[in-house]
PDB file of N, CA, C and O in Angstrom:
ATOM      1  N   MET A   1       0.651  -1.315   0.522  1.00  0.00           N
ATOM      2  CA  MET A   1       0.149   0.208  -0.010  1.00  0.00           C
ATOM      3  C   MET A   1       0.949   0.916  -0.366  1.00  0.00           C
ATOM      4  O   MET A   1       1.974   0.383  -0.789  1.00  0.00           O
ATOM      5  N   LYS A   2       0.885   2.220  -0.370  1.00  0.00           N
ATOM      6  CA  LYS A   2       1.030   3.792  -0.826  1.00  0.00           C
ATOM      7  C   LYS A   2       0.310   5.121   0.017  1.00  0.00           C
ATOM      8  O   LYS A   2      -0.862   5.495   0.055  1.00  0.00           O
ATOM      9  N   ILE A   3       1.062   5.443   0.412  1.00  0.00           N
ATOM     10  CA  ILE A   3       0.061   6.369   0.937  1.00  0.00           C
ATOM     11  C   ILE A   3       1.294   7.876   0.686  1.00  0.00           C
ATOM     12  O   ILE A   3       2.516   8.024   0.731  1.00  0.00           O
ATOM     13  N   LYS A   4      -0.018   8.828   0.396  1.00  0.00           N
ATOM     14  CA  LYS A   4       0.925   9.902   0.262  1.00  0.00           C
ATOM     15  C   LYS A   4       0.022  11.437   1.607  1.00  0.00           C
ATOM     16  O   LYS A   4      -1.178  11.668   1.754  1.00  0.00           O
ATOM     17  N   VAL A   5       0.989  11.989   2.158  1.00  0.00           N
ATOM     18  CA  VAL A   5       0.670  13.045   2.849  1.00  0.00           C
ATOM     19  C   VAL A   5       1.202  14.261   1.737  1.00  0.00           C
ATOM     20  O   VAL A   5       2.330  14.444   1.280  1.00  0.00           O
ATOM     21  N   LEU A   6       0.277  14.800   1.563  1.00  0.00           N
ATOM     22  CA  LEU A   6       0.152  15.964   1.068  1.00  0.00           C
ATOM     23  C   LEU A   6       0.057  17.461   1.972  1.00  0.00           C
ATOM     24  O   LEU A   6      -0.688  17.707   2.921  1.00  0.00           O
ATOM     25  N   GLY A   7       1.114  18.376   1.302  1.00  0.00           N
ATOM     26  CA  GLY A   7       1.097  19.506   1.920  1.00  0.00           C
ATOM     27  C   GLY A   7       2.276  20.385   2.020  1.00  0.00           C
ATOM     28  O   GLY A   7       3.480  20.305   1.776  1.00  0.00           O
ATOM     29  N   THR A   8       1.462  21.239   2.466  1.00  0.00           N
ATOM     30  CA  THR A   8       3.118  22.783   1.769  1.00  0.00           C
ATOM     31  C   THR A   8       4.510  22.607   3.494  1.00  0.00           C
ATOM     32  O   THR A   8       5.713  22.849   3.402  1.00  0.00           O
ATOM     33  N   GLY A   9       3.865  22.198   4.666  1.00  0.00           N
ATOM     34  CA  GLY A   9       5.137  21.808   5.572  1.00  0.00           C
ATOM     35  C   GLY A   9       4.489  22.386   6.785  1.00  0.00           C
ATOM     36  O   GLY A   9       5.211  22.420   7.782  1.00  0.00           O
ATOM     37  N   CYS A  10       3.300  22.839   6.903  1.00  0.00           N
ATOM     38  CA  CYS A  10       2.624  23.246   7.564  1.00  0.00           C
ATOM     39  C   CYS A  10       2.371  22.662   9.422  1.00  0.00           C
ATOM     40  O   CYS A  10       3.031  21.702   9.819  1.00  0.00           O
ATOM     41  N   ARG A  11       1.685  23.156  10.075  1.00  0.00           N
ATOM     42  CA  ARG A  11       1.669  22.281  11.193  1.00  0.00           C
ATOM     43  C   ARG A  11       0.711  21.620  10.941  1.00  0.00           C
ATOM     44  O   ARG A  11       0.626  20.465  11.357  1.00  0.00           O
ATOM     45  N   LYS A  12      -0.298  22.224  10.156  1.00  0.00           N
ATOM     46  CA  LYS A  12      -1.940  21.175  10.091  1.00  0.00           C
ATOM     47  C   LYS A  12      -1.664  19.752   8.987  1.00  0.00           C
ATOM     48  O   LYS A  12      -2.408  18.776   8.887  1.00  0.00           O
ATOM     49  N   CYS A  13      -0.137  20.046   8.097  1.00  0.00           N
ATOM     50  CA  CYS A  13       0.006  19.005   6.932  1.00  0.00           C
ATOM     51  C   CYS A  13       0.812  18.036   8.330  1.00  0.00           C
ATOM     52  O   CYS A  13       0.318  16.980   8.726  1.00  0.00           O
ATOM     53  N   LYS A  14       2.155  18.663   8.958  1.00  0.00           N
ATOM     54  CA  LYS A  14       2.710  17.822   9.326  1.00  0.00           C
ATOM     55  C   LYS A  14       1.777  16.791  10.724  1.00  0.00           C
ATOM     56  O   LYS A  14       2.065  15.664  11.128  1.00  0.00           O
ATOM     57  N   ALA A  15       0.980  17.434  11.038  1.00  0.00           N
ATOM     58  CA  ALA A  15      -0.640  16.589  12.353  1.00  0.00           C
ATOM     59  C   ALA A  15      -1.506  15.952  11.578  1.00  0.00           C
ATOM     60  O   ALA A  15      -2.302  15.313  12.265  1.00  0.00           O
ATOM     61  N   LEU A  16      -1.749  15.825  10.067  1.00  0.00           N
ATOM     62  CA  LEU A  16      -1.405  14.640   9.448  1.00  0.00           C
ATOM     63  C   LEU A  16      -0.740  13.757   9.204  1.00  0.00           C
ATOM     64  O   LEU A  16      -1.268  12.649   9.100  1.00  0.00           O
ATOM     65  N   LEU A  17       0.407  13.880   9.053  1.00  0.00           N
ATOM     66  CA  LEU A  17       1.610  13.402   8.729  1.00  0.00           C
ATOM     67  C   LEU A  17       1.840  12.485  10.164  1.00  0.00           C
ATOM     68  O   LEU A  17       1.970  11.261  10.163  1.00  0.00           O
ATOM     69  N   ALA A  18       1.850  12.949  10.816  1.00  0.00           N
ATOM     70  CA  ALA A  18       1.953  12.054  12.342  1.00  0.00           C
ATOM     71  C   ALA A  18       0.523  11.388  12.782  1.00  0.00           C
ATOM     72  O   ALA A  18       0.755  10.260  13.216  1.00  0.00           O
ATOM     73  N   ALA A  19      -0.392  11.587  12.807  1.00  0.00           N
ATOM     74  CA  ALA A  19      -1.433  10.676  12.367  1.00  0.00           C
ATOM     75  C   ALA A  19      -1.439   9.410  11.715  1.00  0.00           C
ATOM     76  O   ALA A  19      -1.468   8.209  11.984  1.00  0.00           O
ATOM     77  N   THR A  20      -1.400  10.179  10.753  1.00  0.00           N
ATOM     78  CA  THR A  20      -1.491   8.419   9.638  1.00  0.00           C
ATOM     79  C   THR A  20      -0.044   7.972   9.896  1.00  0.00           C
ATOM     80  O   THR A  20       0.182   7.751   8.707  1.00  0.00           O
ATOM     81  N   GLU A  21       1.073   7.672  10.473  1.00  0.00           N
ATOM     82  CA  GLU A  21       2.123   6.734  10.825  1.00  0.00           C
ATOM     83  C   GLU A  21       1.680   6.154  11.793  1.00  0.00           C
ATOM     84  O   GLU A  21       1.993   4.988  12.036  1.00  0.00           O
ATOM     85  N   GLU A  22       0.575   7.097  12.800  1.00  0.00           N
ATOM     86  CA  GLU A  22       0.079   5.946  13.782  1.00  0.00           C
ATOM     87  C   GLU A  22      -0.932   5.164  13.917  1.00  0.00           C
ATOM     88  O   GLU A  22      -1.144   4.406  14.863  1.00  0.00           O
ATOM     89  N   ALA A  23      -1.706   5.361  12.792  1.00  0.00           N
ATOM     90  CA  ALA A  23      -2.589   4.944  12.277  1.00  0.00           C
ATOM     91  C   ALA A  23      -1.892   3.566  11.558  1.00  0.00           C
ATOM     92  O   ALA A  23      -2.283   2.560  12.149  1.00  0.00           O
ATOM     93  N   VAL A  24      -1.133   3.312  10.643  1.00  0.00           N
ATOM     94  CA  VAL A  24      -0.203   2.899   9.827  1.00  0.00           C
ATOM     95  C   VAL A  24      -0.024   1.513  11.005  1.00  0.00           C
ATOM     96  O   VAL A  24      -0.602   0.427  10.983  1.00  0.00           O
ATOM     97  N   LYS A  25       0.889   1.984  11.883  1.00  0.00           N
ATOM     98  CA  LYS A  25       1.441   1.249  12.964  1.00  0.00           C
ATOM     99  C   LYS A  25      -0.129   0.360  13.463  1.00  0.00           C
ATOM    100  O   LYS A  25      -0.340  -0.848  13.562  1.00  0.00           O
ATOM    101  N   SER A  26      -1.084   1.610  13.712  1.00  0.00           N
ATOM    102  CA  SER A  26      -1.897   0.157  14.892  1.00  0.00           C
ATOM    103  C   SER A  26      -2.542  -0.660  13.732  1.00  0.00           C
ATOM    104  O   SER A  26      -2.547  -1.872  13.945  1.00  0.00           O
ATOM    105  N   THR A  27      -3.157  -0.205  12.399  1.00  0.00           N
ATOM    106  CA  THR A  27      -3.950  -1.148  11.749  1.00  0.00           C
ATOM    107  C   THR A  27      -2.614  -2.355  10.943  1.00  0.00           C
ATOM    108  O   THR A  27      -2.975  -3.154  10.078  1.00  0.00           O
ATOM    109  N   GLY A  28      -1.201  -2.282  11.391  1.00  0.00           N
ATOM    110  CA  GLY A  28      -0.252  -3.694  11.424  1.00  0.00           C
ATOM    111  C   GLY A  28      -0.780  -3.776   9.832  1.00  0.00           C
ATOM    112  O   GLY A  28      -0.956  -4.941   9.474  1.00  0.00           O
ATOM    113  N   VAL A  29      -1.017  -2.936   8.982  1.00  0.00           N
ATOM    114  CA  VAL A  29      -0.767  -2.933   7.466  1.00  0.00           C
ATOM    115  C   VAL A  29       0.666  -2.288   6.725  1.00  0.00           C
ATOM    116  O   VAL A  29       1.085  -1.139   6.871  1.00  0.00           O
ATOM    117  N   LYS A  30       1.319  -3.454   5.834  1.00  0.00           N
ATOM    118  CA  LYS A  30       2.610  -2.817   5.889  1.00  0.00           C
ATOM    119  C   LYS A  30       1.864  -2.004   4.330  1.00  0.00           C
ATOM    120  O   LYS A  30       1.178  -2.404   3.389  1.00  0.00           O
ATOM    121  N   ALA A  31       2.593  -0.425   4.837  1.00  0.00           N
ATOM    122  CA  ALA A  31       2.657   0.880   3.521  1.00  0.00           C
ATOM    123  C   ALA A  31       3.624   1.485   4.101  1.00  0.00           C
ATOM    124  O   ALA A  31       4.037   1.530   5.260  1.00  0.00           O
ATOM    125  N   ASP A  32       4.101   2.213   2.553  1.00  0.00           N
ATOM    126  CA  ASP A  32       4.901   2.933   2.587  1.00  0.00           C
ATOM    127  C   ASP A  32       4.528   4.450   2.121  1.00  0.00           C
ATOM    128  O   ASP A  32       3.993   4.755   1.055  1.00  0.00           O
ATOM    129  N   ILE A  33       5.009   5.495   3.359  1.00  0.00           N
ATOM    130  CA  ILE A  33       4.519   5.977   3.290  1.00  0.00           C
ATOM    131  C   ILE A  33       5.195   7.558   2.498  1.00  0.00           C
ATOM    132  O   ILE A  33       6.412   7.731   2.428  1.00  0.00           O
ATOM    133  N   GLU A  34       4.565   8.208   2.159  1.00  0.00           N
ATOM    134  CA  GLU A  34       5.354   9.607   1.753  1.00  0.00           C
ATOM    135  C   GLU A  34       4.679  10.583   1.651  1.00  0.00           C
ATOM    136  O   GLU A  34       3.467  10.746   1.519  1.00  0.00           O
ATOM    137  N   TYR A  35       6.111  11.715   1.764  1.00  0.00           N
ATOM    138  CA  TYR A  35       5.453  12.955   2.583  1.00  0.00           C
ATOM    139  C   TYR A  35       5.472  14.675   1.453  1.00  0.00           C
ATOM    140  O   TYR A  35       6.504  15.284   1.738  1.00  0.00           O
ATOM    141  N   VAL A  36       4.968  15.140   0.807  1.00  0.00           N
ATOM    142  CA  VAL A  36       4.549  15.710  -0.291  1.00  0.00           C
ATOM    143  C   VAL A  36       4.433  16.514   0.132  1.00  0.00           C
ATOM    144  O   VAL A  36       3.556  16.778   0.955  1.00  0.00           O
ATOM    145  N   THR A  37       5.669  17.543  -0.457  1.00  0.00           N
ATOM    146  CA  THR A  37       5.708  19.000  -0.174  1.00  0.00           C
ATOM    147  C   THR A  37       5.542  20.006  -1.435  1.00  0.00           C
ATOM    148  O   THR A  37       4.859  21.020  -1.575  1.00  0.00           O
ATOM    149  N   ASP A  38       6.317  19.417  -2.182  1.00  0.00           N
ATOM    150  CA  ASP A  38       6.362  20.317  -4.019  1.00  0.00           C
ATOM    151  C   ASP A  38       5.327  20.307  -4.482  1.00  0.00           C
ATOM    152  O   ASP A  38       4.821  19.303  -4.984  1.00  0.00           O
ATOM    153  N   MET A  39       4.839  21.319  -4.418  1.00  0.00           N
ATOM    154  CA  MET A  39       3.386  22.109  -4.654  1.00  0.00           C
ATOM    155  C   MET A  39       3.429  21.709  -6.500  1.00  0.00           C
ATOM    156  O   MET A  39       2.285  21.274  -6.635  1.00  0.00           O
ATOM    157  N   MET A  40       3.839  21.655  -7.382  1.00  0.00           N
ATOM    158  CA  MET A  40       3.915  21.104  -8.588  1.00  0.00           C
ATOM    159  C   MET A  40       3.277  19.832  -8.160  1.00  0.00           C
ATOM    160  O   MET A  40       2.047  19.817  -8.103  1.00  0.00           O
ATOM    161  N   GLN A  41       3.895  18.846  -7.876  1.00  0.00           N
ATOM    162  CA  GLN A  41       3.269  17.828  -7.287  1.00  0.00           C
ATOM    163  C   GLN A  41       2.155  17.628  -6.863  1.00  0.00           C
ATOM    164  O   GLN A  41       1.601  16.655  -7.374  1.00  0.00           O
ATOM    165  N   ILE A  42       1.513  18.246  -6.012  1.00  0.00           N
ATOM    166  CA  ILE A  42       0.343  18.123  -5.297  1.00  0.00           C
ATOM    167  C   ILE A  42      -1.099  18.547  -6.859  1.00  0.00           C
ATOM    168  O   ILE A  42      -2.214  18.295  -7.317  1.00  0.00           O
ATOM    169  N   ALA A  43       0.013  19.241  -6.976  1.00  0.00           N
ATOM    170  CA  ALA A  43      -0.964  19.897  -8.102  1.00  0.00           C
ATOM    171  C   ALA A  43      -1.475  19.158  -9.459  1.00  0.00           C
ATOM    172  O   ALA A  43      -2.404  19.353 -10.243  1.00  0.00           O
ATOM    173  N   GLU A  44       0.081  17.771  -9.306  1.00  0.00           N
ATOM    174  CA  GLU A  44      -0.930  17.070 -10.326  1.00  0.00           C
ATOM    175  C   GLU A  44      -1.990  16.128  -9.790  1.00  0.00           C
ATOM    176  O   GLU A  44      -2.943  15.532 -10.292  1.00  0.00           O
ATOM    177  N   THR A  45      -1.564  16.203  -8.816  1.00  0.00           N
ATOM    178  CA  THR A  45      -2.344  15.103  -8.356  1.00  0.00           C
ATOM    179  C   THR A  45      -3.930  15.127  -8.362  1.00  0.00           C
ATOM    180  O   THR A  45      -4.670  14.177  -8.107  1.00  0.00           O
ATOM    181  N   GLY A  46      -4.355  16.649  -8.769  1.00  0.00           N
ATOM    182  CA  GLY A  46      -5.946  16.867  -8.630  1.00  0.00           C
ATOM    183  C   GLY A  46      -6.538  17.607  -7.706  1.00  0.00           C
ATOM    184  O   GLY A  46      -7.480  18.380  -7.881  1.00  0.00           O
ATOM    185  N   LEU A  47      -5.576  17.191  -6.003  1.00  0.00           N
ATOM    186  CA  LEU A  47      -5.781  17.934  -5.154  1.00  0.00           C
ATOM    187  C   LEU A  47      -5.723  19.572  -5.155  1.00  0.00           C
ATOM    188  O   LEU A  47      -4.835  20.308  -5.587  1.00  0.00           O
ATOM    189  N   LEU A  48      -7.682  20.081  -4.166  1.00  0.00           N
ATOM    190  CA  LEU A  48      -7.979  20.982  -4.028  1.00  0.00           C
ATOM    191  C   LEU A  48      -7.371  22.157  -2.883  1.00  0.00           C
ATOM    192  O   LEU A  48      -6.983  23.309  -3.076  1.00  0.00           O
ATOM    193  N   SER A  49      -7.460  21.389  -1.695  1.00  0.00           N
ATOM    194  CA  SER A  49      -6.406  22.292  -1.086  1.00  0.00           C
ATOM    195  C   SER A  49      -5.839  20.836   0.157  1.00  0.00           C
ATOM    196  O   SER A  49      -5.943  19.612   0.066  1.00  0.00           O
ATOM    197  N   THR A  50      -5.222  21.781   1.276  1.00  0.00           N
ATOM    198  CA  THR A  50      -3.774  20.803   2.013  1.00  0.00           C
ATOM    199  C   THR A  50      -4.447  21.104   3.241  1.00  0.00           C
ATOM    200  O   THR A  50      -4.845  22.259   3.392  1.00  0.00           O
ATOM    201  N   PRO A  51      -4.690  20.037   4.382  1.00  0.00           N
ATOM    202  CA  PRO A  51      -3.598  18.879   3.911  1.00  0.00           C
ATOM    203  C   PRO A  51      -4.362  17.382   2.889  1.00  0.00           C
ATOM    204  O   PRO A  51      -5.551  17.089   2.764  1.00  0.00           O
ATOM    205  N   GLY A  52      -3.693  17.009   2.573  1.00  0.00           N
ATOM    206  CA  GLY A  52      -4.224  15.824   1.969  1.00  0.00           C
ATOM    207  C   GLY A  52      -3.737  14.421   1.771  1.00  0.00           C
ATOM    208  O   GLY A  52      -2.535  14.176   1.877  1.00  0.00           O
ATOM    209  N   LEU A  53      -4.608  13.491   1.490  1.00  0.00           N
ATOM    210  CA  LEU A  53      -3.923  12.309   2.164  1.00  0.00           C
ATOM    211  C   LEU A  53      -4.731  11.378   1.139  1.00  0.00           C
ATOM    212  O   LEU A  53      -5.944  11.206   1.016  1.00  0.00           O
ATOM    213  N   MET A  54      -3.507  10.770   0.359  1.00  0.00           N
ATOM    214  CA  MET A  54      -4.298   9.374  -1.009  1.00  0.00           C
ATOM    215  C   MET A  54      -3.626   8.413  -0.201  1.00  0.00           C
ATOM    216  O   MET A  54      -2.834   8.508   0.737  1.00  0.00           O
ATOM    217  N   ILE A  55      -4.208   7.360  -0.875  1.00  0.00           N
ATOM    218  CA  ILE A  55      -4.415   5.955  -0.377  1.00  0.00           C
ATOM    219  C   ILE A  55      -3.912   5.413  -1.948  1.00  0.00           C
ATOM    220  O   ILE A  55      -4.620   5.824  -2.867  1.00  0.00           O
ATOM    221  N   ASP A  56      -2.911   4.650  -2.273  1.00  0.00           N
ATOM    222  CA  ASP A  56      -2.426   3.644  -3.676  1.00  0.00           C
ATOM    223  C   ASP A  56      -3.585   5.017  -4.643  1.00  0.00           C
ATOM    224  O   ASP A  56      -4.659   4.828  -5.215  1.00  0.00           O
ATOM    225  N   SER A  57      -2.812   6.273  -4.478  1.00  0.00           N
ATOM    226  CA  SER A  57      -3.031   7.399  -5.717  1.00  0.00           C
ATOM    227  C   SER A  57      -4.880   7.814  -5.928  1.00  0.00           C
ATOM    228  O   SER A  57      -5.290   8.243  -7.007  1.00  0.00           O
ATOM    229  N   LYS A  58      -5.694   7.625  -4.881  1.00  0.00           N
ATOM    230  CA  LYS A  58      -6.857   7.952  -4.610  1.00  0.00           C
ATOM    231  C   LYS A  58      -6.703   8.701  -3.767  1.00  0.00           C
ATOM    232  O   LYS A  58      -6.112   8.397  -2.730  1.00  0.00           O
ATOM    233  N   ILE A  59      -7.361  10.267  -4.078  1.00  0.00           N
ATOM    234  CA  ILE A  59      -7.409  11.163  -2.342  1.00  0.00           C
ATOM    235  C   ILE A  59      -8.894  10.546  -1.810  1.00  0.00           C
ATOM    236  O   ILE A  59      -9.978  10.413  -2.380  1.00  0.00           O
ATOM    237  N   VAL A  60      -8.536  10.307  -0.774  1.00  0.00           N
ATOM    238  CA  VAL A  60      -9.198  10.012   0.606  1.00  0.00           C
ATOM    239  C   VAL A  60      -9.950  11.327   1.772  1.00  0.00           C
ATOM    240  O   VAL A  60     -10.928  11.450   2.508  1.00  0.00           O
ATOM    241  N   SER A  61      -8.875  12.028   1.374  1.00  0.00           N
ATOM    242  CA  SER A  61      -9.146  13.446   2.276  1.00  0.00           C
ATOM    243  C   SER A  61      -8.402  14.411   1.478  1.00  0.00           C
ATOM    244  O   SER A  61      -7.479  14.233   0.683  1.00  0.00           O
ATOM    245  N   SER A  62      -9.134  15.716   1.943  1.00  0.00           N
ATOM    246  CA  SER A  62      -8.227  17.409   1.453  1.00  0.00           C
ATOM    247  C   SER A  62      -9.123  18.831   2.571  1.00  0.00           C
ATOM    248  O   SER A  62     -10.131  19.502   2.791  1.00  0.00           O
ATOM    249  N   GLY A  63      -7.843  18.520   2.895  1.00  0.00           N
ATOM    250  CA  GLY A  63      -8.294  20.213   3.821  1.00  0.00           C
ATOM    251  C   GLY A  63      -9.009  19.797   5.141  1.00  0.00           C
ATOM    252  O   GLY A  63     -10.036  20.348   5.536  1.00  0.00           O
ATOM    253  N   LYS A  64      -8.490  18.957   5.676  1.00  0.00           N
ATOM    254  CA  LYS A  64      -8.417  19.000   7.118  1.00  0.00           C
ATOM    255  C   LYS A  64      -7.576  17.599   7.858  1.00  0.00           C
ATOM    256  O   LYS A  64      -7.077  16.632   7.281  1.00  0.00           O
ATOM    257  N   ILE A  65      -7.619  17.803   8.834  1.00  0.00           N
ATOM    258  CA  ILE A  65      -6.916  16.973   9.585  1.00  0.00           C
ATOM    259  C   ILE A  65      -7.293  15.703  10.351  1.00  0.00           C
ATOM    260  O   ILE A  65      -7.884  15.903  11.412  1.00  0.00           O
ATOM    261  N   LEU A  66      -7.085  14.581  10.046  1.00  0.00           N
ATOM    262  CA  LEU A  66      -7.707  13.521  10.217  1.00  0.00           C
ATOM    263  C   LEU A  66      -6.972  12.964  11.474  1.00  0.00           C
ATOM    264  O   LEU A  66      -5.749  12.873  11.574  1.00  0.00           O
ATOM    265  N   GLU A  67      -8.206  12.477  12.749  1.00  0.00           N
ATOM    266  CA  GLU A  67      -7.639  11.796  13.683  1.00  0.00           C
ATOM    267  C   GLU A  67      -7.099  10.196  13.476  1.00  0.00           C
ATOM    268  O   GLU A  67      -7.806   9.491  12.755  1.00  0.00           O
ATOM    269  N   ALA A  68      -5.930   9.614  14.050  1.00  0.00           N
ATOM    270  CA  ALA A  68      -5.412   8.485  13.185  1.00  0.00           C
ATOM    271  C   ALA A  68      -6.569   7.489  13.776  1.00  0.00           C
ATOM    272  O   ALA A  68      -5.992   6.414  13.943  1.00  0.00           O
ATOM    273  N   GLN A  69      -7.898   7.359  14.158  1.00  0.00           N
ATOM    274  CA  GLN A  69      -8.997   6.577  14.083  1.00  0.00           C
ATOM    275  C   GLN A  69      -9.021   6.743  12.639  1.00  0.00           C
ATOM    276  O   GLN A  69      -8.323   6.016  11.931  1.00  0.00           O
ATOM    277  N   ALA A  70      -9.781   7.657  12.140  1.00  0.00           N
ATOM    278  CA  ALA A  70     -10.250   7.749  11.594  1.00  0.00           C
ATOM    279  C   ALA A  70      -9.827   7.344  10.467  1.00  0.00           C
ATOM    280  O   ALA A  70     -10.715   6.807   9.806  1.00  0.00           O
ATOM    281  N   ILE A  71      -8.182   7.411   9.665  1.00  0.00           N
ATOM    282  CA  ILE A  71      -7.267   7.263   8.951  1.00  0.00           C
ATOM    283  C   ILE A  71      -7.252   5.860   8.746  1.00  0.00           C
ATOM    284  O   ILE A  71      -7.327   5.348   7.629  1.00  0.00           O
ATOM    285  N   ALA A  72      -7.127   5.044  10.127  1.00  0.00           N
ATOM    286  CA  ALA A  72      -7.102   3.517  10.275  1.00  0.00           C
ATOM    287  C   ALA A  72      -8.383   3.182   9.777  1.00  0.00           C
ATOM    288  O   ALA A  72      -8.265   2.252   8.980  1.00  0.00           O
ATOM    289  N   GLU A  73      -9.497   3.527   9.903  1.00  0.00           N
ATOM    290  CA  GLU A  73     -10.546   3.424   8.588  1.00  0.00           C
ATOM    291  C   GLU A  73     -11.039   3.408   7.342  1.00  0.00           C
ATOM    292  O   GLU A  73     -11.987   2.855   6.784  1.00  0.00           O
ATOM    293  N   LEU A  74      -9.615   4.618   6.833  1.00  0.00           N
ATOM    294  CA  LEU A  74      -9.861   4.687   5.563  1.00  0.00           C
ATOM    295  C   LEU A  74      -8.592   3.361   4.955  1.00  0.00           C
ATOM    296  O   LEU A  74      -8.689   2.747   3.892  1.00  0.00           O
ATOM    297  N   ILE A  75      -7.952   3.272   5.548  1.00  0.00           N
ATOM    298  CA  ILE A  75      -6.892   2.191   5.090  1.00  0.00           C
ATOM    299  C   ILE A  75      -7.508   0.787   4.881  1.00  0.00           C
ATOM    300  O   ILE A  75      -7.281   0.053   3.919  1.00  0.00           O
ATOM    301  N   GLU A  76      -8.523   0.462   6.188  1.00  0.00           N
ATOM    302  CA  GLU A  76      -9.047  -0.749   6.055  1.00  0.00           C
ATOM    303  C   GLU A  76     -10.032  -0.718   4.891  1.00  0.00           C
ATOM    304  O   GLU A  76     -10.222  -1.708   4.185  1.00  0.00           O
ATOM    305  N   LYS A  77     -10.452   0.072   4.769  1.00  0.00           N
ATOM    306  CA  LYS A  77     -11.853   0.033   3.024  1.00  0.00           C
ATOM    307  C   LYS A  77     -10.934   0.236   2.418  1.00  0.00           C
ATOM    308  O   LYS A  77     -11.157  -0.514   1.468  1.00  0.00           O
ATOM    309  N   ASN A  78      -9.781   0.810   2.156  1.00  0.00           N
ATOM    310  CA  ASN A  78      -9.126   0.965   0.713  1.00  0.00           C
ATOM    311  C   ASN A  78      -8.051   0.132   0.498  1.00  0.00           C
ATOM    312  O   ASN A  78      -7.192   0.387  -0.345  1.00  0.00           O
ATOM    313  N   LYS A  79      -8.034  -1.153   1.421  1.00  0.00           N
ATOM    314  CA  LYS A  79      -6.956  -2.322   0.886  1.00  0.00           C
ATOM    315  C   LYS A  79      -7.079  -2.856   0.067  1.00  0.00           C
ATOM    316  O   LYS A  79      -6.238  -3.696  -0.254  1.00  0.00           O
TER     317      LYS A  79
END
């Protein structure tokens, strides 16, 4: 599984990254987490507001910080 956290490096984006890392640990899913801060790469994904979360090239959240539990549910749903 490939998970991308998309953001500009702001506090909210880093909070989403930390929650994502926690969710991956709690689910035990083998996943590569990538933190993308390059605005050109973010624009190419079609994300309209940061922070964003992608699971296997699909945008599953944008513009908000999710709790680790909510991210874990998205991971399970998108396995």
